[in-house]
All heavy atoms as TSV, in Angstrom:
chain	resi	resn	atom	element	x	y	z
A	1	MET	N	N	7.438	25.588	44.550
A	1	MET	CA	C	7.715	26.409	43.396
A	1	MET	C	C	7.983	25.487	42.212
A	1	MET	O	O	8.652	24.473	42.349
A	1	MET	CB	C	8.930	27.313	43.677
A	1	MET	CG	C	9.328	28.190	42.512
A	1	MET	SD	S	10.719	29.310	42.824
A	1	MET	CE	C	9.964	30.512	43.878
A	2	ASN	N	N	7.455	25.862	41.081
A	2	ASN	CA	C	7.692	25.112	39.850
A	2	ASN	C	C	9.207	25.022	39.618
A	2	ASN	O	O	9.915	26.018	39.749
A	2	ASN	CB	C	7.009	25.832	38.693
A	2	ASN	CG	C	7.337	25.215	37.355
A	2	ASN	OD1	O	8.385	25.511	36.792
A	2	ASN	ND2	N	6.455	24.392	36.863
A	3	PRO	N	N	9.721	23.831	39.304
A	3	PRO	CA	C	11.168	23.668	39.130
A	3	PRO	C	C	11.783	24.607	38.085
A	3	PRO	O	O	12.878	25.117	38.269
A	3	PRO	CB	C	11.326	22.207	38.715
A	3	PRO	CG	C	10.094	21.524	39.196
A	3	PRO	CD	C	9.013	22.553	39.168
A	4	ARG	N	N	11.078	24.844	37.003
A	4	ARG	CA	C	11.621	25.726	35.959
A	4	ARG	C	C	11.674	27.176	36.450
A	4	ARG	O	O	12.653	27.875	36.212
A	4	ARG	CB	C	10.776	25.610	34.682
A	4	ARG	CG	C	11.304	26.434	33.545
A	4	ARG	CD	C	12.672	25.944	33.075
A	4	ARG	NE	N	13.119	26.779	31.973
A	4	ARG	CZ	C	14.357	27.171	31.786
A	4	ARG	NH1	N	15.314	26.763	32.591
A	4	ARG	NH2	N	14.676	27.939	30.777
A	5	ILE	N	N	10.636	27.620	37.154
A	5	ILE	CA	C	10.634	28.969	37.708
A	5	ILE	C	C	11.750	29.114	38.734
A	5	ILE	O	O	12.466	30.114	38.759
A	5	ILE	CB	C	9.258	29.316	38.314
A	5	ILE	CG1	C	8.219	29.442	37.192
A	5	ILE	CG2	C	9.323	30.604	39.129
A	5	ILE	CD1	C	6.801	29.603	37.676
A	6	ALA	N	N	11.931	28.102	39.582
A	6	ALA	CA	C	12.997	28.140	40.579
A	6	ALA	C	C	14.370	28.209	39.906
A	6	ALA	O	O	15.245	28.972	40.338
A	6	ALA	CB	C	12.914	26.913	41.487
A	7	GLU	N	N	14.550	27.441	38.845
A	7	GLU	CA	C	15.826	27.454	38.120
A	7	GLU	C	C	16.107	28.840	37.537
A	7	GLU	O	O	17.227	29.360	37.644
A	7	GLU	CB	C	15.784	26.410	37.005
A	7	GLU	CG	C	17.044	26.338	36.176
A	7	GLU	CD	C	16.926	25.322	35.046
A	7	GLU	OE1	O	16.212	24.312	35.210
A	7	GLU	OE2	O	17.549	25.561	34.001
A	8	LEU	N	N	15.094	29.451	36.948
A	8	LEU	CA	C	15.275	30.786	36.368
A	8	LEU	C	C	15.528	31.833	37.453
A	8	LEU	O	O	16.352	32.735	37.269
A	8	LEU	CB	C	14.053	31.158	35.527
A	8	LEU	CG	C	13.846	30.303	34.278
A	8	LEU	CD1	C	12.500	30.614	33.638
A	8	LEU	CD2	C	14.975	30.494	33.280
A	9	ALA	N	N	14.829	31.711	38.589
A	9	ALA	CA	C	15.051	32.641	39.699
A	9	ALA	C	C	16.471	32.514	40.244
A	9	ALA	O	O	17.113	33.519	40.574
A	9	ALA	CB	C	14.028	32.396	40.797
A	10	LEU	N	N	16.974	31.292	40.308
A	10	LEU	CA	C	18.358	31.093	40.747
A	10	LEU	C	C	19.345	31.708	39.761
A	10	LEU	O	O	20.319	32.349	40.158
A	10	LEU	CB	C	18.655	29.597	40.920
A	10	LEU	CG	C	18.090	28.948	42.167
A	10	LEU	CD1	C	18.257	27.427	42.087
A	10	LEU	CD2	C	18.782	29.487	43.404
A	11	GLN	N	N	19.098	31.532	38.481
A	11	GLN	CA	C	19.974	32.107	37.467
A	11	GLN	C	C	19.979	33.635	37.534
A	11	GLN	O	O	20.991	34.268	37.250
A	11	GLN	CB	C	19.542	31.661	36.068
A	11	GLN	CG	C	19.829	30.211	35.780
A	11	GLN	CD	C	19.326	29.793	34.408
A	11	GLN	OE1	O	19.056	30.608	33.539
A	11	GLN	NE2	N	19.201	28.486	34.218
A	12	ALA	N	N	18.855	34.207	37.918
A	12	ALA	CA	C	18.744	35.660	38.029
A	12	ALA	C	C	19.206	36.161	39.396
A	12	ALA	O	O	19.127	37.348	39.673
A	12	ALA	CB	C	17.306	36.096	37.776
A	13	ASP	N	N	19.666	35.253	40.254
A	13	ASP	CA	C	20.146	35.574	41.594
A	13	ASP	C	C	19.052	36.228	42.441
A	13	ASP	O	O	19.294	37.173	43.174
A	13	ASP	CB	C	21.384	36.473	41.526
A	13	ASP	CG	C	22.163	36.475	42.832
A	13	ASP	OD1	O	22.077	35.484	43.585
A	13	ASP	OD2	O	22.858	37.476	43.105
A	14	LEU	N	N	17.838	35.725	42.318
A	14	LEU	CA	C	16.712	36.272	43.066
A	14	LEU	C	C	16.370	35.470	44.311
A	14	LEU	O	O	15.497	35.881	45.067
A	14	LEU	CB	C	15.466	36.334	42.161
A	14	LEU	CG	C	15.565	37.272	40.975
A	14	LEU	CD1	C	14.333	37.118	40.080
A	14	LEU	CD2	C	15.703	38.710	41.440
A	15	MET	N	N	17.024	34.353	44.530
A	15	MET	CA	C	16.656	33.493	45.655
A	15	MET	C	C	17.804	33.378	46.651
A	15	MET	O	O	18.095	32.322	47.179
A	15	MET	CB	C	16.225	32.124	45.140
A	15	MET	CG	C	14.950	32.219	44.323
A	15	MET	SD	S	14.364	30.666	43.658
A	15	MET	CE	C	14.245	29.646	45.092
A	16	ARG	N	N	18.422	34.475	46.940
A	16	ARG	CA	C	19.564	34.479	47.848
A	16	ARG	C	C	19.137	34.265	49.301
A	16	ARG	O	O	19.817	33.611	50.072
A	16	ARG	CB	C	20.317	35.797	47.706
A	16	ARG	CG	C	21.606	35.814	48.472
A	16	ARG	CD	C	22.343	37.083	48.244
A	16	ARG	NE	N	22.679	37.187	46.823
A	16	ARG	CZ	C	23.224	38.252	46.275
A	16	ARG	NH1	N	23.476	39.300	47.003
A	16	ARG	NH2	N	23.517	38.284	45.001
A	17	TYR	N	N	17.999	34.841	49.687
A	17	TYR	CA	C	17.545	34.773	51.076
A	17	TYR	C	C	16.177	34.110	51.128
A	17	TYR	O	O	15.147	34.782	51.117
A	17	TYR	CB	C	17.481	36.181	51.675
A	17	TYR	CG	C	18.766	36.943	51.523
A	17	TYR	CD1	C	18.876	37.956	50.577
A	17	TYR	CD2	C	19.883	36.620	52.289
A	17	TYR	CE1	C	20.066	38.649	50.423
A	17	TYR	CE2	C	21.075	37.300	52.135
A	17	TYR	CZ	C	21.158	38.322	51.200
A	17	TYR	OH	O	22.333	38.994	51.047
A	18	PRO	N	N	16.126	32.782	51.215
A	18	PRO	CA	C	14.857	32.063	51.106
A	18	PRO	C	C	13.862	32.338	52.228
A	18	PRO	O	O	12.680	32.085	52.081
A	18	PRO	CB	C	15.264	30.596	51.088
A	18	PRO	CG	C	16.625	30.555	51.649
A	18	PRO	CD	C	17.257	31.894	51.387
A	19	SER	N	N	14.293	32.868	53.351
A	19	SER	CA	C	13.374	33.028	54.484
A	19	SER	C	C	12.693	34.398	54.521
A	19	SER	O	O	11.899	34.654	55.416
A	19	SER	CB	C	14.134	32.811	55.790
A	19	SER	OG	O	15.141	33.796	55.928
A	20	ASP	N	N	12.965	35.265	53.580
A	20	ASP	CA	C	12.413	36.620	53.663
A	20	ASP	C	C	11.065	36.785	52.969
A	20	ASP	O	O	10.546	37.888	52.887
A	20	ASP	CB	C	13.399	37.641	53.125
A	20	ASP	CG	C	13.635	37.525	51.627
A	20	ASP	OD1	O	13.056	36.616	51.007
A	20	ASP	OD2	O	14.400	38.339	51.094
A	21	GLY	N	N	10.481	35.706	52.465
A	21	GLY	CA	C	9.189	35.793	51.790
A	21	GLY	C	C	9.290	36.210	50.338
A	21	GLY	O	O	8.299	36.237	49.627
A	22	LEU	N	N	10.475	36.544	49.896
A	22	LEU	CA	C	10.661	36.979	48.519
A	22	LEU	C	C	10.379	35.850	47.540
A	22	LEU	O	O	9.821	36.088	46.470
A	22	LEU	CB	C	12.085	37.517	48.314
A	22	LEU	CG	C	12.418	38.053	46.930
A	22	LEU	CD1	C	11.505	39.217	46.576
A	22	LEU	CD2	C	13.874	38.479	46.860
A	23	ASN	N	N	10.724	34.622	47.906
A	23	ASN	CA	C	10.500	33.491	47.002
A	23	ASN	C	C	9.037	33.370	46.598
A	23	ASN	O	O	8.731	33.123	45.430
A	23	ASN	CB	C	10.969	32.183	47.630
A	23	ASN	CG	C	12.467	32.091	47.708
A	23	ASN	OD1	O	13.189	32.936	47.201
A	23	ASN	ND2	N	12.932	31.055	48.360
A	24	GLN	N	N	8.127	33.554	47.555
A	24	GLN	CA	C	6.706	33.451	47.240
A	24	GLN	C	C	6.278	34.577	46.299
A	24	GLN	O	O	5.481	34.360	45.390
A	24	GLN	CB	C	5.857	33.481	48.517
A	24	GLN	CG	C	5.997	32.248	49.368
A	24	GLN	CD	C	7.242	32.285	50.260
A	24	GLN	OE1	O	7.863	33.326	50.447
A	24	GLN	NE2	N	7.608	31.137	50.789
A	25	ARG	N	N	6.820	35.772	46.501
A	25	ARG	CA	C	6.473	36.894	45.623
A	25	ARG	C	C	7.051	36.701	44.232
A	25	ARG	O	O	6.397	37.008	43.234
A	25	ARG	CB	C	6.939	38.207	46.236
A	25	ARG	CG	C	6.177	38.537	47.518
A	25	ARG	CD	C	6.412	39.947	47.989
A	25	ARG	NE	N	7.792	40.335	48.133
A	25	ARG	CZ	C	8.511	40.245	49.241
A	25	ARG	NH1	N	7.972	39.723	50.331
A	25	ARG	NH2	N	9.751	40.668	49.284
A	26	ILE	N	N	8.268	36.155	44.155
A	26	ILE	CA	C	8.873	35.864	42.854
A	26	ILE	C	C	8.045	34.816	42.123
A	26	ILE	O	O	7.757	34.953	40.927
A	26	ILE	CB	C	10.326	35.377	43.018
A	26	ILE	CG1	C	11.213	36.519	43.484
A	26	ILE	CG2	C	10.848	34.770	41.714
A	26	ILE	CD1	C	12.592	36.071	43.923
A	27	GLU	N	N	7.661	33.760	42.841
A	27	GLU	CA	C	6.868	32.703	42.224
A	27	GLU	C	C	5.539	33.258	41.724
A	27	GLU	O	O	5.120	32.966	40.601
A	27	GLU	CB	C	6.616	31.572	43.213
A	27	GLU	CG	C	5.826	30.438	42.611
A	27	GLU	CD	C	5.676	29.255	43.553
A	27	GLU	OE1	O	5.900	29.402	44.765
A	27	GLU	OE2	O	5.313	28.175	43.058
A	28	ARG	N	N	4.875	34.076	42.516
A	28	ARG	CA	C	3.587	34.648	42.112
A	28	ARG	C	C	3.767	35.548	40.886
A	28	ARG	O	O	2.966	35.510	39.959
A	28	ARG	CB	C	2.974	35.431	43.277
A	28	ARG	CG	C	1.630	36.028	42.962
A	28	ARG	CD	C	0.582	34.944	42.739
A	28	ARG	NE	N	-0.669	35.585	42.367
A	28	ARG	CZ	C	-1.485	35.129	41.436
A	28	ARG	NH1	N	-1.249	34.001	40.837
A	28	ARG	NH2	N	-2.573	35.784	41.139
A	29	PHE	N	N	4.824	36.361	40.873
A	29	PHE	CA	C	5.111	37.229	39.745
A	29	PHE	C	C	5.324	36.401	38.480
A	29	PHE	O	O	4.762	36.699	37.423
A	29	PHE	CB	C	6.345	38.080	40.049
A	29	PHE	CG	C	6.725	39.025	38.955
A	29	PHE	CD1	C	5.879	40.045	38.553
A	29	PHE	CD2	C	7.950	38.902	38.321
A	29	PHE	CE1	C	6.239	40.916	37.541
A	29	PHE	CE2	C	8.322	39.772	37.316
A	29	PHE	CZ	C	7.462	40.786	36.923
A	30	ALA	N	N	6.110	35.339	38.592
A	30	ALA	CA	C	6.364	34.469	37.437
A	30	ALA	C	C	5.066	33.816	36.956
A	30	ALA	O	O	4.818	33.726	35.755
A	30	ALA	CB	C	7.396	33.409	37.792
A	31	GLU	N	N	4.234	33.358	37.886
A	31	GLU	CA	C	2.960	32.746	37.509
A	31	GLU	C	C	2.066	33.743	36.770
A	31	GLU	O	O	1.393	33.384	35.799
A	31	GLU	CB	C	2.235	32.228	38.748
A	31	GLU	CG	C	2.865	30.989	39.344
A	31	GLU	CD	C	2.260	30.602	40.676
A	31	GLU	OE1	O	1.433	31.376	41.228
A	31	GLU	OE2	O	2.604	29.526	41.188
A	32	LEU	N	N	2.057	34.999	37.215
A	32	LEU	CA	C	1.252	36.021	36.553
A	32	LEU	C	C	1.754	36.301	35.140
A	32	LEU	O	O	0.954	36.478	34.214
A	32	LEU	CB	C	1.248	37.311	37.379
A	32	LEU	CG	C	0.462	37.240	38.686
A	32	LEU	CD1	C	0.732	38.485	39.531
A	32	LEU	CD2	C	-1.020	37.085	38.424
A	33	ILE	N	N	3.064	36.316	34.959
A	33	ILE	CA	C	3.623	36.518	33.623
A	33	ILE	C	C	3.251	35.359	32.705
A	33	ILE	O	O	2.811	35.568	31.572
A	33	ILE	CB	C	5.153	36.698	33.678
A	33	ILE	CG1	C	5.494	38.030	34.331
A	33	ILE	CG2	C	5.766	36.612	32.279
A	33	ILE	CD1	C	6.964	38.224	34.601
A	34	VAL	N	N	3.407	34.138	33.193
A	34	VAL	CA	C	3.062	32.958	32.389
A	34	VAL	C	C	1.582	32.979	32.027
A	34	VAL	O	O	1.208	32.729	30.880
A	34	VAL	CB	C	3.434	31.660	33.138
A	34	VAL	CG1	C	2.854	30.438	32.440
A	34	VAL	CG2	C	4.946	31.538	33.268
A	35	ALA	N	N	0.734	33.302	32.995
A	35	ALA	CA	C	-0.708	33.360	32.726
A	35	ALA	C	C	-1.032	34.438	31.699
A	35	ALA	O	O	-1.883	34.241	30.822
A	35	ALA	CB	C	-1.480	33.609	34.019
A	36	ASP	N	N	-0.350	35.579	31.776
A	36	ASP	CA	C	-0.587	36.657	30.824
A	36	ASP	C	C	-0.159	36.251	29.413
A	36	ASP	O	O	-0.872	36.509	28.442
A	36	ASP	CB	C	0.151	37.918	31.264
A	36	ASP	CG	C	-0.220	39.120	30.434
A	36	ASP	OD1	O	-1.420	39.463	30.398
A	36	ASP	OD2	O	0.679	39.705	29.805
A	37	VAL	N	N	0.981	35.601	29.296
A	37	VAL	CA	C	1.451	35.131	27.985
A	37	VAL	C	C	0.479	34.095	27.423
A	37	VAL	O	O	0.114	34.150	26.242
A	37	VAL	CB	C	2.881	34.551	28.082
A	37	VAL	CG1	C	3.273	33.819	26.814
A	37	VAL	CG2	C	3.882	35.653	28.397
A	38	ALA	N	N	0.043	33.170	28.258
A	38	ALA	CA	C	-0.903	32.148	27.809
A	38	ALA	C	C	-2.212	32.788	27.357
A	38	ALA	O	O	-2.781	32.402	26.322
A	38	ALA	CB	C	-1.161	31.138	28.923
A	39	GLU	N	N	-2.687	33.774	28.102
A	39	GLU	CA	C	-3.922	34.464	27.721
A	39	GLU	C	C	-3.740	35.202	26.392
A	39	GLU	O	O	-4.615	35.181	25.527
A	39	GLU	CB	C	-4.342	35.448	28.804
A	39	GLU	CG	C	-5.628	36.163	28.506
A	39	GLU	CD	C	-6.022	37.136	29.614
A	39	GLU	OE1	O	-5.528	37.017	30.745
A	39	GLU	OE2	O	-6.840	38.024	29.323
A	40	PHE	N	N	-2.587	35.850	26.230
A	40	PHE	CA	C	-2.283	36.539	24.975
A	40	PHE	C	C	-2.337	35.563	23.803
A	40	PHE	O	O	-2.933	35.840	22.768
A	40	PHE	CB	C	-0.907	37.199	25.069
A	40	PHE	CG	C	-0.418	37.755	23.769
A	40	PHE	CD1	C	-0.911	38.957	23.282
A	40	PHE	CD2	C	0.533	37.074	23.030
A	40	PHE	CE1	C	-0.456	39.469	22.077
A	40	PHE	CE2	C	0.992	37.575	21.824
A	40	PHE	CZ	C	0.493	38.782	21.340
A	41	LEU	N	N	-1.711	34.400	23.961
A	41	LEU	CA	C	-1.718	33.398	22.898
A	41	LEU	C	C	-3.126	32.885	22.621
A	41	LEU	O	O	-3.508	32.686	21.467
A	41	LEU	CB	C	-0.789	32.240	23.250
A	41	LEU	CG	C	0.699	32.555	23.253
A	41	LEU	CD1	C	1.493	31.414	23.879
A	41	LEU	CD2	C	1.189	32.851	21.851
A	42	ASP	N	N	-3.904	32.683	23.679
A	42	ASP	CA	C	-5.287	32.216	23.514
A	42	ASP	C	C	-6.136	33.216	22.741
A	42	ASP	O	O	-7.050	32.832	22.014
A	42	ASP	CB	C	-5.941	31.963	24.870
A	42	ASP	CG	C	-5.560	30.629	25.478
A	42	ASP	OD1	O	-5.125	29.737	24.721
A	42	ASP	OD2	O	-5.704	30.492	26.708
A	43	ASP	N	N	-5.838	34.493	22.911
A	43	ASP	CA	C	-6.648	35.545	22.284
A	43	ASP	C	C	-6.265	35.837	20.839
A	43	ASP	O	O	-6.978	36.578	20.157
A	43	ASP	CB	C	-6.547	36.839	23.094
A	43	ASP	CG	C	-7.278	36.748	24.426
A	43	ASP	OD1	O	-8.111	35.825	24.594
A	43	ASP	OD2	O	-7.009	37.585	25.302
A	44	LEU	N	N	-5.181	35.268	20.350
A	44	LEU	CA	C	-4.797	35.496	18.956
A	44	LEU	C	C	-5.792	34.795	18.038
A	44	LEU	O	O	-6.357	33.758	18.388
A	44	LEU	CB	C	-3.379	34.979	18.699
A	44	LEU	CG	C	-2.267	35.783	19.361
A	44	LEU	CD1	C	-0.927	35.071	19.177
A	44	LEU	CD2	C	-2.191	37.195	18.818
A	45	PRO	N	N	-6.032	35.352	16.868
A	45	PRO	CA	C	-7.039	34.773	15.973
A	45	PRO	C	C	-6.647	33.387	15.459
A	45	PRO	O	O	-5.474	33.102	15.243
A	45	PRO	CB	C	-7.118	35.773	14.828
A	45	PRO	CG	C	-5.856	36.534	14.870
A	45	PRO	CD	C	-5.387	36.527	16.290
A	46	ASP	N	N	-7.658	32.564	15.295
A	46	ASP	CA	C	-7.482	31.218	14.755
A	46	ASP	C	C	-7.298	31.324	13.244
A	46	ASP	O	O	-8.044	32.023	12.568
A	46	ASP	CB	C	-8.728	30.389	15.088
A	46	ASP	CG	C	-8.588	28.939	14.699
A	46	ASP	OD1	O	-7.531	28.551	14.193
A	46	ASP	OD2	O	-9.552	28.194	14.918
A	47	HIS	N	N	-6.292	30.644	12.722
A	47	HIS	CA	C	-6.024	30.693	11.280
A	47	HIS	C	C	-6.152	29.312	10.660
A	47	HIS	O	O	-5.176	28.667	10.317
A	47	HIS	CB	C	-4.613	31.248	11.016
A	47	HIS	CG	C	-4.473	32.676	11.386
A	47	HIS	ND1	N	-5.045	33.695	10.676
A	47	HIS	CD2	C	-3.833	33.274	12.411
A	47	HIS	CE1	C	-4.764	34.848	11.228
A	47	HIS	NE2	N	-4.031	34.619	12.282
A	48	GLY	N	N	-7.374	28.844	10.548
A	48	GLY	CA	C	-7.587	27.576	9.871
A	48	GLY	C	C	-7.842	26.422	10.813
A	48	GLY	O	O	-8.222	26.587	11.958
A	49	ALA	N	N	-7.581	25.226	10.302
A	49	ALA	CA	C	-7.903	23.999	11.017
A	49	ALA	C	C	-7.032	23.789	12.258
A	49	ALA	O	O	-7.457	23.169	13.215
A	49	ALA	CB	C	-7.762	22.800	10.084
A	50	HIS	N	N	-5.822	24.297	12.233
A	50	HIS	CA	C	-4.905	24.099	13.358
A	50	HIS	C	C	-4.751	25.417	14.109
A	50	HIS	O	O	-4.392	26.426	13.521
A	50	HIS	CB	C	-3.533	23.636	12.879
A	50	HIS	CG	C	-3.596	22.366	12.097
A	50	HIS	ND1	N	-3.841	21.151	12.682
A	50	HIS	CD2	C	-3.467	22.130	10.782
A	50	HIS	CE1	C	-3.850	20.214	11.755
A	50	HIS	NE2	N	-3.623	20.784	10.586
A	51	ASN	N	N	-5.038	25.366	15.384
A	51	ASN	CA	C	-4.880	26.573	16.189
A	51	ASN	C	C	-3.584	26.449	16.977
A	51	ASN	O	O	-3.565	26.002	18.111
A	51	ASN	CB	C	-6.074	26.775	17.116
A	51	ASN	CG	C	-6.064	28.147	17.735
A	51	ASN	OD1	O	-5.017	28.782	17.815
A	51	ASN	ND2	N	-7.212	28.602	18.180
A	52	TYR	N	N	-2.508	26.849	16.350
A	52	TYR	CA	C	-1.192	26.712	16.963
A	52	TYR	C	C	-1.014	27.624	18.169
A	52	TYR	O	O	-0.249	27.314	19.073
A	52	TYR	CB	C	-0.104	26.979	15.931
A	52	TYR	CG	C	-0.114	25.956	14.819
A	52	TYR	CD1	C	-0.517	26.292	13.538
A	52	TYR	CD2	C	0.272	24.639	15.068
A	52	TYR	CE1	C	-0.536	25.342	12.526
A	52	TYR	CE2	C	0.253	23.680	14.066
A	52	TYR	CZ	C	-0.150	24.049	12.795
A	52	TYR	OH	O	-0.173	23.102	11.812
A	53	TYR	N	N	-1.722	28.735	18.203
A	53	TYR	CA	C	-1.589	29.651	19.336
A	53	TYR	C	C	-2.134	29.020	20.609
A	53	TYR	O	O	-1.532	29.130	21.675
A	53	TYR	CB	C	-2.310	30.972	19.063
A	53	TYR	CG	C	-1.780	31.703	17.851
A	53	TYR	CD1	C	-2.634	32.112	16.837
A	53	TYR	CD2	C	-0.420	31.981	17.717
A	53	TYR	CE1	C	-2.154	32.789	15.729
A	53	TYR	CE2	C	0.065	32.649	16.609
A	53	TYR	CZ	C	-0.802	33.056	15.620
A	53	TYR	OH	O	-0.327	33.716	14.526
A	54	LYS	N	N	-3.283	28.369	20.501
A	54	LYS	CA	C	-3.851	27.725	21.687
A	54	LYS	C	C	-2.975	26.541	22.127
A	54	LYS	O	O	-2.803	26.305	23.318
A	54	LYS	CB	C	-5.283	27.284	21.425
A	54	LYS	CG	C	-6.217	28.472	21.241
A	54	LYS	CD	C	-7.634	28.124	21.550
A	54	LYS	CE	C	-8.586	29.259	21.232
A	54	LYS	NZ	N	-8.263	30.529	21.823
A	55	TYR	N	N	-2.403	25.849	21.172
A	55	TYR	CA	C	-1.474	24.763	21.502
A	55	TYR	C	C	-0.238	25.327	22.209
A	55	TYR	O	O	0.214	24.780	23.215
A	55	TYR	CB	C	-1.077	24.015	20.231
A	55	TYR	CG	C	-0.068	22.924	20.483
A	55	TYR	CD1	C	-0.454	21.732	21.084
A	55	TYR	CD2	C	1.269	23.091	20.143
A	55	TYR	CE1	C	0.465	20.724	21.333
A	55	TYR	CE2	C	2.196	22.088	20.378
A	55	TYR	CZ	C	1.791	20.908	20.980
A	55	TYR	OH	O	2.709	19.930	21.224
A	56	ALA	N	N	0.283	26.436	21.693
A	56	ALA	CA	C	1.439	27.072	22.320
A	56	ALA	C	C	1.092	27.539	23.726
A	56	ALA	O	O	1.894	27.390	24.657
A	56	ALA	CB	C	1.923	28.244	21.474
A	57	SER	N	N	-0.105	28.082	23.901
A	57	SER	CA	C	-0.552	28.508	25.220
A	57	SER	C	C	-0.565	27.336	26.195
A	57	SER	O	O	-0.077	27.437	27.325
A	57	SER	CB	C	-1.951	29.119	25.115
A	57	SER	OG	O	-2.489	29.361	26.388
A	58	LEU	N	N	-1.113	26.217	25.757
A	58	LEU	CA	C	-1.165	25.018	26.591
A	58	LEU	C	C	0.241	24.550	26.967
A	58	LEU	O	O	0.512	24.214	28.120
A	58	LEU	CB	C	-1.916	23.908	25.858
A	58	LEU	CG	C	-1.984	22.562	26.567
A	58	LEU	CD1	C	-2.783	22.672	27.857
A	58	LEU	CD2	C	-2.595	21.524	25.655
A	59	LYS	N	N	1.154	24.542	26.007
A	59	LYS	CA	C	2.520	24.077	26.265
A	59	LYS	C	C	3.250	25.014	27.232
A	59	LYS	O	O	3.999	24.553	28.096
A	59	LYS	CB	C	3.302	23.945	24.957
A	59	LYS	CG	C	2.730	22.907	23.989
A	59	LYS	CD	C	2.449	21.567	24.639
A	59	LYS	CE	C	3.642	20.693	24.735
A	59	LYS	NZ	N	3.354	19.361	25.292
A	60	VAL	N	N	3.027	26.323	27.120
A	60	VAL	CA	C	3.630	27.281	28.049
A	60	VAL	C	C	3.115	27.013	29.455
A	60	VAL	O	O	3.892	26.962	30.418
A	60	VAL	CB	C	3.321	28.732	27.615
A	60	VAL	CG1	C	3.610	29.724	28.724
A	60	VAL	CG2	C	4.107	29.101	26.363
A	61	GLN	N	N	1.805	26.828	29.579
A	61	GLN	CA	C	1.218	26.559	30.898
A	61	GLN	C	C	1.745	25.258	31.488
A	61	GLN	O	O	2.025	25.184	32.686
A	61	GLN	CB	C	-0.295	26.533	30.787
A	61	GLN	CG	C	-0.886	27.896	30.477
A	61	GLN	CD	C	-2.372	27.812	30.270
A	61	GLN	OE1	O	-3.089	27.494	31.209
A	61	GLN	NE2	N	-2.819	28.091	29.063
A	62	GLU	N	N	1.884	24.232	30.660
A	62	GLU	CA	C	2.410	22.948	31.140
A	62	GLU	C	C	3.850	23.086	31.610
A	62	GLU	O	O	4.227	22.546	32.640
A	62	GLU	CB	C	2.327	21.899	30.037
A	62	GLU	CG	C	0.928	21.400	29.753
A	62	GLU	CD	C	0.885	20.439	28.565
A	62	GLU	OE1	O	1.932	20.168	27.950
A	62	GLU	OE2	O	-0.221	19.969	28.265
A	63	ARG	N	N	4.660	23.779	30.835
A	63	ARG	CA	C	6.086	23.907	31.161
A	63	ARG	C	C	6.306	24.632	32.487
A	63	ARG	O	O	7.185	24.287	33.263
A	63	ARG	CB	C	6.833	24.616	30.055
A	63	ARG	CG	C	8.308	24.806	30.354
A	63	ARG	CD	C	9.056	25.374	29.164
A	63	ARG	NE	N	10.443	25.581	29.465
A	63	ARG	CZ	C	11.419	24.806	29.061
A	63	ARG	NH1	N	11.162	23.750	28.332
A	63	ARG	NH2	N	12.674	25.076	29.362
A	64	TYR	N	N	5.500	25.670	32.743
A	64	TYR	CA	C	5.716	26.480	33.922
A	64	TYR	C	C	4.712	26.203	35.044
A	64	TYR	O	O	4.732	26.869	36.067
A	64	TYR	CB	C	5.691	27.959	33.545
A	64	TYR	CG	C	6.874	28.307	32.678
A	64	TYR	CD1	C	6.743	28.389	31.310
A	64	TYR	CD2	C	8.136	28.485	33.233
A	64	TYR	CE1	C	7.833	28.669	30.508
A	64	TYR	CE2	C	9.218	28.754	32.443
A	64	TYR	CZ	C	9.070	28.853	31.078
A	64	TYR	OH	O	10.155	29.117	30.293
A	65	GLY	N	N	3.848	25.223	34.850
A	65	GLY	CA	C	2.929	24.822	35.914
A	65	GLY	C	C	1.893	25.869	36.244
A	65	GLY	O	O	1.412	25.921	37.375
A	66	ALA	N	N	1.533	26.682	35.271
A	66	ALA	CA	C	0.525	27.724	35.522
A	66	ALA	C	C	-0.856	27.175	35.221
A	66	ALA	O	O	-1.028	26.222	34.488
A	66	ALA	CB	C	0.807	28.936	34.650
A	67	GLU	N	N	-1.839	27.825	35.781
A	67	GLU	CA	C	-3.231	27.440	35.564
A	67	GLU	C	C	-3.819	28.300	34.475
A	67	GLU	O	O	-3.590	29.444	34.369
A	67	GLU	CB	C	-4.039	27.645	36.843
A	67	GLU	CG	C	-3.523	26.813	37.991
A	67	GLU	CD	C	-3.787	25.328	37.838
A	67	GLU	OE1	O	-4.863	24.977	37.350
A	67	GLU	OE2	O	-2.916	24.546	38.186
């Protein structure tokens, strides 16, 4: 599990029982959210020479280890 996702899951008290398979579902859910946010940023219109949305998308993906 991505360290940042694991840290957030712990803060939300979602990883109390590591053997019940919930951790994998939490990780997958978090990955889907990150991918959706990155896709949203990628789809925003380009405004000039600098595409800050695509850069932000890349940084979000890097931070959370999403593809």
